[in-house]
FIMI-127612 format. One record per atom (N, C-alpha, C, O): residue number from 0; residue in three letters; atom name; x negated, y, z. Coordinates in Angstrom, 1 decimal. Layout:
N
SITE resi resn name     xx     yy     zz
SITE  NUM  ALA   CA      X      Y      Z
...
//
This chain:
137
SITE resi resn name     xx     yy     zz
SITE    0  MET    N -113.7  160.2  151.3
SITE    0  MET   CA -112.8  159.5  151.9
SITE    0  MET    C -113.1  158.2  151.1
SITE    0  MET    O -113.0  158.1  149.8
SITE    1  GLU    N -113.6  156.8  152.0
SITE    1  GLU   CA -113.5  155.9  151.2
SITE    1  GLU    C -112.7  155.4  150.8
SITE    1  GLU    O -112.0  155.2  151.8
SITE    2  THR    N -112.2  154.8  149.7
SITE    2  THR   CA -111.4  154.4  148.8
SITE    2  THR    C -111.3  153.1  149.4
SITE    2  THR    O -112.3  152.6  150.0
SITE    3  ASN    N -109.9  152.3  149.4
SITE    3  ASN   CA -109.5  151.2  149.9
SITE    3  ASN    C -108.8  150.3  148.6
SITE    3  ASN    O -108.7  150.7  147.4
SITE    4  ASP    N -108.5  149.3  149.0
SITE    4  ASP   CA -107.3  148.6  147.8
SITE    4  ASP    C -106.0  149.6  148.0
SITE    4  ASP    O -105.0  149.5  147.2
SITE    5  ALA    N -106.0  150.1  148.4
SITE    5  ALA   CA -104.6  151.2  148.3
SITE    5  ALA    C -104.7  151.8  147.4
SITE    5  ALA    O -103.7  152.0  146.7
SITE    6  ALA    N -106.4  152.7  147.4
SITE    6  ALA   CA -106.5  154.1  147.1
SITE    6  ALA    C -106.9  153.5  145.6
SITE    6  ALA    O -106.5  154.4  144.9
SITE    7  SER    N -107.4  152.7  145.0
SITE    7  SER   CA -107.6  152.2  143.7
SITE    7  SER    C -106.3  151.9  142.5
SITE    7  SER    O -106.5  152.4  141.3
SITE    8  PRO    N -105.4  151.4  142.7
SITE    8  PRO   CA -104.5  151.7  141.9
SITE    8  PRO    C -104.0  153.3  141.3
SITE    8  PRO    O -103.8  153.9  140.3
SITE    9  LEU    N -103.8  153.4  142.6
SITE    9  LEU   CA -103.8  155.0  142.3
SITE    9  LEU    C -104.8  156.2  141.7
SITE    9  LEU    O -104.5  157.3  141.2
SITE   10  LEU    N -106.0  155.9  142.0
SITE   10  LEU   CA -107.3  156.2  141.0
SITE   10  LEU    C -107.2  155.8  139.2
SITE   10  LEU    O -107.6  156.5  138.3
SITE   11  GLU    N -106.8  154.9  139.2
SITE   11  GLU   CA -106.7  154.4  137.9
SITE   11  GLU    C -105.4  155.0  137.9
SITE   11  GLU    O -105.9  156.1  137.5
SITE   12  SER    N -103.7  155.5  138.0
SITE   12  SER   CA -103.3  155.7  137.7
SITE   12  SER    C -103.3  157.5  137.5
SITE   12  SER    O -102.3  158.1  137.0
SITE   13  ILE    N -104.4  158.2  138.0
SITE   13  ILE   CA -104.4  159.4  137.8
SITE   13  ILE    C -105.0  159.5  136.6
SITE   13  ILE    O -104.7  160.4  135.7
SITE   14  GLY    N -106.2  158.3  136.4
SITE   14  GLY   CA -107.3  158.2  135.4
SITE   14  GLY    C -106.0  158.0  133.9
SITE   14  GLY    O -106.1  158.7  132.8
SITE   15  LYS    N -105.1  157.3  134.0
SITE   15  LYS   CA -104.1  157.1  133.3
SITE   15  LYS    C -103.3  158.8  132.8
SITE   15  LYS    O -103.5  159.3  131.6
SITE   16  LEU    N -102.9  159.3  133.5
SITE   16  LEU   CA -102.4  161.0  133.0
SITE   16  LEU    C -102.9  162.1  132.8
SITE   16  LEU    O -102.5  163.2  132.4
SITE   17  ILE    N -104.5  161.3  133.2
SITE   17  ILE   CA -105.3  162.7  132.4
SITE   17  ILE    C -105.4  162.4  131.4
SITE   17  ILE    O -105.8  163.4  130.9
SITE   18  ARG    N -105.3  161.0  130.2
SITE   18  ARG   CA -105.8  160.8  130.1
SITE   18  ARG    C -104.1  161.0  128.1
SITE   18  ARG    O -104.1  161.1  126.9
SITE   19  GLU    N -103.0  161.1  129.6
SITE   19  GLU   CA -102.2  161.1  128.7
SITE   19  GLU    C -102.2  162.3  128.4
SITE   19  GLU    O -102.2  162.5  127.2
SITE   20  GLU    N -102.1  163.7  129.7
SITE   20  GLU   CA -102.0  165.2  129.2
SITE   20  GLU    C -103.4  165.5  128.2
SITE   20  GLU    O -103.0  165.9  127.1
SITE   21  THR    N -104.4  165.4  128.2
SITE   21  THR   CA -105.2  166.0  127.5
SITE   21  THR    C -105.2  164.9  125.8
SITE   21  THR    O -105.3  165.6  124.8
SITE   22  LYS    N -105.1  163.8  125.7
SITE   22  LYS   CA -105.0  163.3  125.1
SITE   22  LYS    C -106.3  163.2  124.5
SITE   22  LYS    O -106.7  163.7  123.5
SITE   23  GLN    N -107.1  162.4  125.4
SITE   23  GLN   CA -109.1  163.2  125.4
SITE   23  GLN    C -109.7  161.1  125.6
SITE   23  GLN    O -109.5  160.6  126.7
SITE   24  ASN    N -110.0  160.7  125.0
SITE   24  ASN   CA -110.7  159.7  124.7
SITE   24  ASN    C -112.6  160.0  124.7
SITE   24  ASN    O -113.5  159.7  125.5
SITE   25  GLU    N -112.4  160.6  123.6
SITE   25  GLU   CA -113.9  161.5  122.9
SITE   25  GLU    C -115.1  162.0  124.7
SITE   25  GLU    O -116.1  161.7  125.4
SITE   26  TYR    N -113.8  163.1  124.7
SITE   26  TYR   CA -115.1  164.1  125.3
SITE   26  TYR    C -114.5  163.8  126.9
SITE   26  TYR    O -113.6  163.0  127.1
SITE   27  ARG    N -115.1  164.5  127.9
SITE   27  ARG   CA -115.3  164.3  129.2
SITE   27  ARG    C -114.0  165.0  130.0
SITE   27  ARG    O -113.3  165.8  129.3
SITE   28  VAL    N -113.8  164.8  130.9
SITE   28  VAL   CA -112.3  165.1  130.8
SITE   28  VAL    C -112.4  165.2  132.6
SITE   28  VAL    O -112.5  164.1  133.2
SITE   29  LEU    N -112.4  166.3  133.5
SITE   29  LEU   CA -112.4  167.1  134.5
SITE   29  LEU    C -111.2  167.7  134.8
SITE   29  LEU    O -110.5  168.6  134.3
SITE   30  LEU    N -111.0  166.5  136.5
SITE   30  LEU   CA -109.3  167.0  137.1
SITE   30  LEU    C -109.7  167.6  138.3
SITE   30  LEU    O -110.5  167.0  139.0
SITE   31  TRP    N -109.3  168.8  138.6
SITE   31  TRP   CA -109.7  169.5  140.1
SITE   31  TRP    C -108.6  169.6  140.5
SITE   31  TRP    O -107.5  169.8  139.9
SITE   32  ALA    N -108.9  169.3  142.0
SITE   32  ALA   CA -107.2  169.9  142.4
SITE   32  ALA    C -107.3  170.1  144.1
SITE   32  ALA    O -108.2  169.6  144.9
SITE   33  GLU    N -106.0  171.0  144.5
SITE   33  GLU   CA -107.2  171.3  145.6
SITE   33  GLU    C -105.3  170.7  146.9
SITE   33  GLU    O -104.5  171.6  146.9
SITE   34  VAL    N -105.1  170.2  147.2
SITE   34  VAL   CA -104.3  169.5  148.2
SITE   34  VAL    C -104.2  169.8  149.6
SITE   34  VAL    O -105.1  169.5  150.4
SITE   35  GLU    N -102.7  170.5  150.0
SITE   35  GLU   CA -102.2  170.7  151.4
SITE   35  GLU    C -101.1  170.6  151.5
SITE   35  GLU    O -100.5  171.2  150.6
SITE   36  GLU    N -100.3  170.0  152.6
SITE   36  GLU   CA  -99.8  170.2  152.9
SITE   36  GLU    C  -98.1  171.2  152.2
SITE   36  GLU    O  -97.8  172.3  152.5
SITE   37  GLY    N  -97.3  170.1  151.0
SITE   37  GLY   CA  -96.3  171.1  150.2
SITE   37  GLY    C  -97.1  171.9  149.3
SITE   37  GLY    O  -96.8  173.1  149.3
SITE   38  ALA    N  -98.1  171.7  148.6
SITE   38  ALA   CA  -98.8  172.2  147.9
SITE   38  ALA    C -100.0  171.5  147.2
SITE   38  ALA    O -100.8  170.7  147.6
SITE   39  LEU    N -100.0  172.0  145.9
SITE   39  LEU   CA -100.8  171.2  145.0
SITE   39  LEU    C -100.9  172.6  143.8
SITE   39  LEU    O -100.0  173.3  143.3
SITE   40  SER    N -102.3  172.5  143.8
SITE   40  SER   CA -102.5  173.2  142.4
SITE   40  SER    C -103.7  172.4  141.6
SITE   40  SER    O -104.7  172.0  142.3
SITE   41  VAL    N -103.6  172.0  139.9
SITE   41  VAL   CA -104.2  171.5  138.9
SITE   41  VAL    C -104.7  172.0  138.8
SITE   41  VAL    O -104.8  173.0  139.4
SITE   42  ALA    N -105.7  171.7  137.8
SITE   42  ALA   CA -106.4  172.0  136.7
SITE   42  ALA    C -107.5  171.2  136.0
SITE   42  ALA    O -108.5  171.1  136.6
SITE   43  LEU    N -107.5  170.7  134.9
SITE   43  LEU   CA -107.6  170.1  133.6
SITE   43  LEU    C -109.0  171.0  132.6
SITE   43  LEU    O -108.8  172.0  132.0
SITE   44  PHE    N -110.2  170.2  132.8
SITE   44  PHE   CA -110.7  171.3  131.7
SITE   44  PHE    C -111.8  169.7  130.7
SITE   44  PHE    O -112.2  168.7  131.2
SITE   45  VAL    N -111.9  170.3  129.4
SITE   45  VAL   CA -112.0  169.1  128.5
SITE   45  VAL    C -113.8  169.5  128.1
SITE   45  VAL    O -114.2  170.6  127.7
SITE   46  GLU    N -114.4  168.4  128.3
SITE   46  GLU   CA -115.8  169.5  127.8
SITE   46  GLU    C -115.7  169.3  126.2
SITE   46  GLU    O -115.1  168.4  125.7
SITE   47  ARG    N -116.4  170.4  125.5
SITE   47  ARG   CA -116.0  169.8  124.2
SITE   47  ARG    C -117.3  171.1  123.7
SITE   47  ARG    O -117.4  172.3  123.5
SITE   48  GLY    N -118.0  169.9  123.6
SITE   48  GLY   CA -119.6  170.4  123.2
SITE   48  GLY    C -120.5  171.9  123.5
SITE   48  GLY    O -121.6  171.8  124.1
SITE   49  ASN    N -120.0  173.4  123.2
SITE   49  ASN   CA -120.4  174.1  123.2
SITE   49  ASN    C -119.6  175.0  123.8
SITE   49  ASN    O -119.9  176.1  123.6
SITE   50  HIS    N -118.4  174.7  124.9
SITE   50  HIS   CA -117.5  175.3  125.4
SITE   50  HIS    C -116.8  174.0  126.7
SITE   50  HIS    O -117.4  173.0  127.1
SITE   51  ILE    N -115.8  174.3  126.9
SITE   51  ILE   CA -115.1  174.0  128.1
SITE   51  ILE    C -113.5  174.3  128.4
SITE   51  ILE    O -113.0  174.6  129.4
SITE   52  ASP    N -112.9  174.1  127.1
SITE   52  ASP   CA -111.5  174.0  127.2
SITE   52  ASP    C -110.2  174.1  128.7
SITE   52  ASP    O -109.5  173.1  129.2
SITE   53  TYR    N -110.1  175.2  129.2
SITE   53  TYR   CA -109.0  174.3  129.8
SITE   53  TYR    C -107.6  173.9  129.5
SITE   53  TYR    O -106.9  174.1  128.5
SITE   54  VAL    N -107.2  173.4  130.7
SITE   54  VAL   CA -105.9  172.8  129.9
SITE   54  VAL    C -105.2  172.7  131.0
SITE   54  VAL    O -105.6  172.2  132.0
SITE   55  GLY    N -103.5  173.4  130.7
SITE   55  GLY   CA -102.9  174.0  132.1
SITE   55  GLY    C -101.7  172.1  132.5
SITE   55  GLY    O -101.2  171.5  131.6
SITE   56  PRO    N -101.6  171.9  133.6
SITE   56  PRO   CA -100.8  171.3  133.6
SITE   56  PRO    C  -99.6  170.8  133.9
SITE   56  PRO    O  -99.4  170.7  135.1
SITE   57  SER    N  -98.8  170.4  133.0
SITE   57  SER   CA  -97.6  169.8  132.3
SITE   57  SER    C  -96.8  169.6  133.7
SITE   57  SER    O  -97.2  168.5  134.1
SITE   58  TRP    N  -95.9  170.2  134.8
SITE   58  TRP   CA  -95.5  169.6  135.3
SITE   58  TRP    C  -94.6  168.6  135.5
SITE   58  TRP    O  -94.6  168.0  136.6
SITE   59  ASP    N  -93.8  168.4  134.4
SITE   59  ASP   CA  -93.0  167.3  133.9
SITE   59  ASP    C  -94.1  165.9  134.0
SITE   59  ASP    O  -93.8  165.0  133.3
SITE   60  LYS    N  -95.5  165.7  135.0
SITE   60  LYS   CA  -96.1  164.6  134.6
SITE   60  LYS    C  -96.2  164.6  136.0
SITE   60  LYS    O  -96.0  165.6  136.6
SITE   61  ASN    N  -96.4  162.9  137.0
SITE   61  ASN   CA  -96.2  162.7  137.9
SITE   61  ASN    C  -97.7  163.0  138.8
SITE   61  ASN    O  -98.6  162.2  139.1
SITE   62  TYR    N  -97.7  165.3  139.1
SITE   62  TYR   CA  -99.0  165.0  139.3
SITE   62  TYR    C  -98.8  164.9  141.0
SITE   62  TYR    O  -99.7  165.3  141.7
SITE   63  ASP    N  -97.6  164.4  141.6
SITE   63  ASP   CA  -97.5  164.0  142.6
SITE   63  ASP    C  -98.2  162.8  143.8
SITE   63  ASP    O  -98.2  162.6  145.0
SITE   64  ILE    N  -98.9  162.2  142.4
SITE   64  ILE   CA  -99.7  160.6  142.9
SITE   64  ILE    C -100.8  161.3  143.6
SITE   64  ILE    O -101.3  160.6  144.5
SITE   65  LEU    N -101.4  162.6  143.5
SITE   65  LEU   CA -101.7  163.1  144.2
SITE   65  LEU    C -101.6  163.2  145.9
SITE   65  LEU    O -102.3  162.9  146.8
SITE   66  PHE    N -100.7  163.6  145.8
SITE   66  PHE   CA -100.4  163.7  147.0
SITE   66  PHE    C -100.1  161.7  147.6
SITE   66  PHE    O -100.4  161.0  148.5
SITE   67  ASP    N  -99.9  161.6  147.2
SITE   67  ASP   CA  -99.5  159.9  148.0
SITE   67  ASP    C -101.3  159.4  148.0
SITE   67  ASP    O -101.7  158.4  148.7
SITE   68  LEU    N -102.1  160.1  147.1
SITE   68  LEU   CA -104.0  159.4  147.7
SITE   68  LEU    C -103.9  160.0  148.8
SITE   68  LEU    O -103.9  159.2  149.7
SITE   69  TRP    N -103.8  161.6  149.2
SITE   69  TRP   CA -103.9  162.3  150.3
SITE   69  TRP    C -103.4  162.6  151.1
SITE   69  TRP    O -103.6  163.6  151.7
SITE   70  TYR    N -102.2  161.5  151.1
SITE   70  TYR   CA -101.9  160.9  152.6
SITE   70  TYR    C -102.0  159.7  153.0
SITE   70  TYR    O -101.3  159.3  153.9
SITE   71  LEU    N -102.9  158.9  152.0
SITE   71  LEU   CA -103.2  158.0  152.5
SITE   71  LEU    C -104.2  157.8  153.6
SITE   71  LEU    O -104.5  156.8  154.3
SITE   72  GLN    N -104.8  159.5  153.6
SITE   72  GLN   CA -105.9  159.2  154.6
SITE   72  GLN    C -105.4  159.9  155.2
SITE   72  GLN    O -104.9  161.0  155.0
SITE   73  ALA    N -105.4  158.7  156.9
SITE   73  ALA   CA -104.2  160.4  157.9
SITE   73  ALA    C -105.5  160.6  158.9
SITE   73  ALA    O -105.3  159.8  159.8
SITE   74  ALA    N -106.5  161.3  159.2
SITE   74  ALA   CA -107.2  162.0  159.9
SITE   74  ALA    C -108.5  162.7  158.5
SITE   74  ALA    O -109.1  162.2  157.5
SITE   75  ASN    N -108.4  164.1  159.3
SITE   75  ASN   CA -108.9  165.0  158.6
SITE   75  ASN    C -109.2  164.8  157.1
SITE   75  ASN    O -110.1  165.1  156.3
SITE   76  ARG    N -108.0  164.2  156.9
SITE   76  ARG   CA -108.2  164.4  154.8
SITE   76  ARG    C -108.4  166.0  153.9
SITE   76  ARG    O -108.0  167.1  154.2
SITE   77  TRP    N -109.0  165.3  153.0
SITE   77  TRP   CA -109.5  165.6  152.3
SITE   77  TRP    C -108.9  167.5  151.7
SITE   77  TRP    O -107.9  167.9  152.2
SITE   78  SER    N -109.4  168.2  150.8
SITE   78  SER   CA -109.0  169.6  150.1
SITE   78  SER    C -108.9  169.5  149.1
SITE   78  SER    O -107.9  170.0  148.6
SITE   79  GLU    N -110.0  168.6  148.2
SITE   79  GLU   CA -109.6  168.7  146.8
SITE   79  GLU    C -110.5  168.0  146.4
SITE   79  GLU    O -111.4  167.6  147.1
SITE   80  ILE    N -110.1  167.6  145.0
SITE   80  ILE   CA -110.4  165.8  144.1
SITE   80  ILE    C -111.2  166.7  143.5
SITE   80  ILE    O -111.1  168.0  143.6
SITE   81  GLU    N -112.1  165.7  142.6
SITE   81  GLU   CA -112.7  166.3  141.3
SITE   81  GLU    C -113.4  164.8  141.1
SITE   81  GLU    O -114.3  164.1  141.6
SITE   82  TYR    N -112.3  164.7  139.9
SITE   82  TYR   CA -111.5  163.7  139.1
SITE   82  TYR    C -112.2  163.4  137.8
SITE   82  TYR    O -111.7  163.7  136.7
SITE   83  LEU    N -113.3  163.0  137.9
SITE   83  LEU   CA -113.9  162.8  136.4
SITE   83  LEU    C -113.9  161.6  135.5
SITE   83  LEU    O -114.3  160.5  135.8
SITE   84  LEU    N -113.3  162.1  134.4
SITE   84  LEU   CA -113.2  161.2  133.1
SITE   84  LEU    C -113.7  161.3  131.8
SITE   84  LEU    O -113.5  162.3  131.0
SITE   85  GLU    N -114.6  159.7  131.6
SITE   85  GLU   CA -115.1  159.8  130.5
SITE   85  GLU    C -115.5  158.6  130.3
SITE   85  GLU    O -116.4  158.0  130.9
SITE   86  ARG    N -114.3  158.2  128.9
SITE   86  ARG   CA -114.3  156.7  128.5
SITE   86  ARG    C -113.4  156.7  129.6
SITE   86  ARG    O -112.7  157.7  129.9
SITE   87  ASP    N -113.3  155.0  130.3
SITE   87  ASP   CA -113.1  154.0  130.0
SITE   87  ASP    C -113.5  154.1  131.7
SITE   87  ASP    O -113.3  153.2  132.5
SITE   88  THR    N -114.1  155.5  131.8
SITE   88  THR   CA -114.9  155.4  133.3
SITE   88  THR    C -114.5  156.4  134.2
SITE   88  THR    O -113.7  157.2  133.7
SITE   89  PHE    N -114.7  156.8  135.4
SITE   89  PHE   CA -114.2  157.9  136.0
SITE   89  PHE    C -115.4  157.7  137.5
SITE   89  PHE    O -115.8  156.6  138.0
SITE   90  LYS    N -115.8  159.2  137.9
SITE   90  LYS   CA -116.3  159.2  139.0
SITE   90  LYS    C -115.0  160.2  139.8
SITE   90  LYS    O -114.1  160.8  139.2
SITE   91  VAL    N -115.2  160.4  141.3
SITE   91  VAL   CA -114.3  160.7  142.3
SITE   91  VAL    C -115.1  160.9  143.2
SITE   91  VAL    O -115.6  160.0  143.8
SITE   92  ARG    N -115.3  162.6  143.5
SITE   92  ARG   CA -115.7  163.2  144.7
SITE   92  ARG    C -114.3  164.0  145.3
SITE   92  ARG    O -113.5  164.8  144.8
SITE   93  PHE    N -114.4  163.3  146.9
SITE   93  PHE   CA -113.3  164.4  147.2
SITE   93  PHE    C -113.7  165.8  148.5
SITE   93  PHE    O -114.0  165.1  149.4
SITE   94  ALA    N -113.8  166.5  148.7
SITE   94  ALA   CA -114.3  167.7  149.1
SITE   94  ALA    C -113.3  168.2  150.6
SITE   94  ALA    O -112.2  168.7  150.5
SITE   95  TYR    N -114.0  168.1  151.7
SITE   95  TYR   CA -112.8  168.8  152.7
SITE   95  TYR    C -113.3  169.8  152.8
SITE   95  TYR    O -114.1  170.3  152.0
SITE   96  ALA    N -112.6  170.6  153.9
SITE   96  ALA   CA -112.3  172.2  154.3
SITE   96  ALA    C -113.6  172.6  155.1
SITE   96  ALA    O -113.7  173.8  155.3
SITE   97  GLU    N -114.4  172.0  155.4
SITE   97  GLU   CA -115.1  172.5  156.3
SITE   97  GLU    C -116.9  172.6  155.4
SITE   97  GLU    O -118.0  173.0  155.8
SITE   98  GLU    N -116.4  172.1  154.4
SITE   98  GLU   CA -117.4  172.8  153.3
SITE   98  GLU    C -117.7  174.3  152.8
SITE   98  GLU    O -118.8  174.9  152.6
SITE   99  PHE    N -116.0  174.6  152.9
SITE   99  PHE   CA -116.0  175.9  151.9
SITE   99  PHE    C -116.4  176.6  153.2
SITE   99  PHE    O -116.8  176.3  154.4
SITE  100  ASP    N -116.1  178.1  152.3
SITE  100  ASP   CA -116.7  179.0  153.0
SITE  100  ASP    C -115.9  179.8  152.7
SITE  100  ASP    O -115.8  180.4  151.6
SITE  101  PRO    N -114.8  179.8  154.1
SITE  101  PRO   CA -113.2  181.0  154.4
SITE  101  PRO    C -112.8  181.7  153.0
SITE  101  PRO    O -112.1  181.4  152.1
SITE  102  GLU    N -113.4  182.4  153.1
SITE  102  GLU   CA -113.8  183.4  152.2
SITE  102  GLU    C -113.4  183.4  150.7
SITE  102  GLU    O -112.8  184.1  149.9
SITE  103  GLU    N -114.1  182.6  150.9
SITE  103  GLU   CA -114.0  182.4  149.0
SITE  103  GLU    C -112.9  181.9  148.2
SITE  103  GLU    O -112.3  180.8  148.4
SITE  104  GLU    N -112.6  182.9  147.4
SITE  104  GLU   CA -111.4  182.4  146.8
SITE  104  GLU    C -111.7  180.5  146.2
SITE  104  GLU    O -112.8  179.9  146.0
SITE  105  SER    N -110.3  180.1  146.1
SITE  105  SER   CA -110.1  178.7  146.0
SITE  105  SER    C -110.3  179.2  143.9
SITE  105  SER    O -109.2  178.8  143.4
SITE  106  PHE    N -111.0  179.6  142.8
SITE  106  PHE   CA -109.9  179.7  141.9
SITE  106  PHE    C -112.6  180.3  141.2
SITE  106  PHE    O -113.2  180.1  140.2
SITE  107  ASP    N -112.9  180.7  142.2
SITE  107  ASP   CA -114.6  181.1  142.1
SITE  107  ASP    C -114.5  179.5  142.5
SITE  107  ASP    O -114.1  178.8  141.5
SITE  108  ARG    N -114.6  179.1  143.2
SITE  108  ARG   CA -114.7  178.0  143.7
SITE  108  ARG    C -114.5  176.0  142.7
SITE  108  ARG    O -115.1  175.0  142.6
SITE  109  ARG    N -113.2  176.8  142.1
SITE  109  ARG   CA -113.0  175.5  141.3
SITE  109  ARG    C -114.1  175.9  139.9
SITE  109  ARG    O -114.4  174.9  139.2
SITE  110  ASP    N -114.8  177.3  139.4
SITE  110  ASP   CA -115.5  177.7  138.2
SITE  110  ASP    C -116.8  177.0  138.3
SITE  110  ASP    O -117.6  176.6  137.5
SITE  111  ARG    N -116.7  177.0  140.1
SITE  111  ARG   CA -118.7  176.6  140.3
SITE  111  ARG    C -118.7  175.3  140.2
SITE  111  ARG    O -119.7  174.6  140.0
SITE  112  THR    N -117.4  174.6  140.5
SITE  112  THR   CA -117.6  173.1  139.7
SITE  112  THR    C -117.1  172.4  138.6
SITE  112  THR    O -117.1  171.2  138.3
SITE  113  VAL    N -116.8  173.1  138.1
SITE  113  VAL   CA -116.7  173.2  136.4
SITE  113  VAL    C -117.8  172.8  136.3
SITE  113  VAL    O -118.2  171.7  136.2
SITE  114  GLN    N -118.6  174.2  136.4
SITE  114  GLN   CA -119.9  174.2  135.7
SITE  114  GLN    C -120.9  173.2  136.3
SITE  114  GLN    O -122.0  173.4  135.9
SITE  115  ARG    N -120.8  172.1  137.2
SITE  115  ARG   CA -121.6  171.9  138.6
SITE  115  ARG    C -121.4  170.8  137.1
SITE  115  ARG    O -122.2  170.6  136.3
SITE  116  TYR    N -120.5  170.4  137.1
SITE  116  TYR   CA -120.0  169.1  136.0
SITE  116  TYR    C -120.6  169.3  134.8
SITE  116  TYR    O -121.1  168.3  134.2
SITE  117  PHE    N -120.4  170.6  134.1
SITE  117  PHE   CA -120.4  171.0  132.8
SITE  117  PHE    C -121.7  171.5  132.1
SITE  117  PHE    O -122.2  171.4  130.9
SITE  118  GLY    N -122.1  172.2  133.1
SITE  118  GLY   CA -123.4  172.8  132.8
SITE  118  GLY    C -122.8  174.8  132.5
SITE  118  GLY    O -121.7  175.3  132.7
SITE  119  GLU    N -123.9  175.1  132.1
SITE  119  GLU   CA -123.1  176.4  132.4
SITE  119  GLU    C -122.9  177.1  130.6
SITE  119  GLU    O -123.8  177.4  129.8
SITE  120  LYS    N -121.4  177.2  130.4
SITE  120  LYS   CA -120.9  176.7  129.8
SITE  120  LYS    C -119.5  177.7  129.7
SITE  120  LYS    O -118.9  177.9  130.8
SITE  121  PRO    N -119.1  178.4  128.6
SITE  121  PRO   CA -118.4  178.9  129.0
SITE  121  PRO    C -117.0  178.6  129.1
SITE  121  PRO    O -116.7  177.6  128.5
SITE  122  ILE    N -115.9  179.2  129.9
SITE  122  ILE   CA -114.2  178.1  129.8
SITE  122  ILE    C -113.7  179.3  128.8
SITE  122  ILE    O -113.9  180.5  128.7
SITE  123  VAL    N -112.8  178.0  128.0
SITE  123  VAL   CA -111.4  178.6  127.4
SITE  123  VAL    C -110.3  178.3  128.1
SITE  123  VAL    O -109.8  177.2  128.3
SITE  124  TYR    N -110.0  179.9  128.7
SITE  124  TYR   CA -108.5  180.0  128.6
SITE  124  TYR    C -107.6  180.1  127.5
SITE  124  TYR    O -107.6  181.2  126.9
SITE  125  PRO    N -106.7  179.0  127.1
SITE  125  PRO   CA -105.3  179.7  126.5
SITE  125  PRO    C -104.8  181.3  126.4
SITE  125  PRO    O -104.5  182.0  127.4
SITE  126  PRO    N -104.7  181.7  124.9
SITE  126  PRO   CA -104.2  183.1  125.3
SITE  126  PRO    C -102.6  183.1  126.5
SITE  126  PRO    O -102.1  182.1  127.0
SITE  127  TRP    N -102.3  184.5  126.8
SITE  127  TRP   CA -101.6  184.7  127.7
SITE  127  TRP    C  -99.9  184.3  126.8
SITE  127  TRP    O  -99.8  184.4  125.6
SITE  128  ASP    N  -99.0  183.9  127.6
SITE  128  ASP   CA  -97.5  184.3  126.6
SITE  128  ASP    C  -97.3  185.3  127.3
SITE  128  ASP    O  -97.5  185.6  128.4
SITE  129  ASP    N  -96.9  186.2  126.0
SITE  129  ASP   CA  -96.0  187.4  127.0
SITE  129  ASP    C  -94.7  187.0  126.1
SITE  129  ASP    O  -94.3  187.7  125.2
SITE  130  SER    N  -94.2  185.9  126.4
SITE  130  SER   CA  -92.9  186.0  125.7
SITE  130  SER    C  -92.2  185.5  127.5
SITE  130  SER    O  -91.0  185.2  127.6
SITE  131  LEU    N  -93.3  185.6  128.7
SITE  131  LEU   CA  -92.8  185.3  130.0
SITE  131  LEU    C  -91.7  186.4  130.0
SITE  131  LEU    O  -91.8  187.6  129.6
SITE  132  PRO    N  -90.3  185.5  130.6
SITE  132  PRO   CA  -89.3  187.1  131.2
SITE  132  PRO    C  -89.8  187.6  132.3
SITE  132  PRO    O  -90.6  187.1  133.1
SITE  133  THR    N  -89.2  189.2  132.4
SITE  133  THR   CA  -89.8  189.9  133.0
SITE  133  THR    C  -88.5  190.4  134.2
SITE  133  THR    O  -87.5  190.5  133.5
SITE  134  TYR    N  -88.2  190.6  135.2
SITE  134  TYR   CA  -87.6  191.5  136.3
SITE  134  TYR    C  -87.2  192.5  136.5
SITE  134  TYR    O  -87.8  193.1  135.6
SITE  135  ASP    N  -86.7  193.1  137.1
SITE  135  ASP   CA  -86.1  194.3  137.2
SITE  135  ASP    C  -86.2  194.4  139.0
SITE  135  ASP    O  -85.4  193.6  139.5
SITE  136  LEU    N  -87.0  195.0  139.9
SITE  136  LEU   CA  -86.1  195.0  141.5
SITE  136  LEU    C  -85.4  195.5  141.8
SITE  136  LEU    O  -85.0  195.2  143.0
//
């Protein structure tokens, strides 16, 4: 996707959203998102020297802005966005469905993308929340 005047404020707002979500200005942060009609998957990764922290998105934040950016491209829309924020600058890469192996899981592709930006460092995920409610069928 070529950025244009309409995309610029959205891209800047995404950077502000990342900064607000991670409260980071010291470390590089990667937002990886997969977007399709009616569905959005977002992950944030913070580089911390010898490891990478996963930061789960707060869904009370306005991640719908990614849909706004996605809708700007009328034909051949991108499928994934890689948004690297480093201090007050950012780089954005859009990936298209034809670039992917249809048999590959998006989590594998996402982890490979994180490694491409930050190197072969372990990704640290927060502990699983065992307090989640359970239901009987």
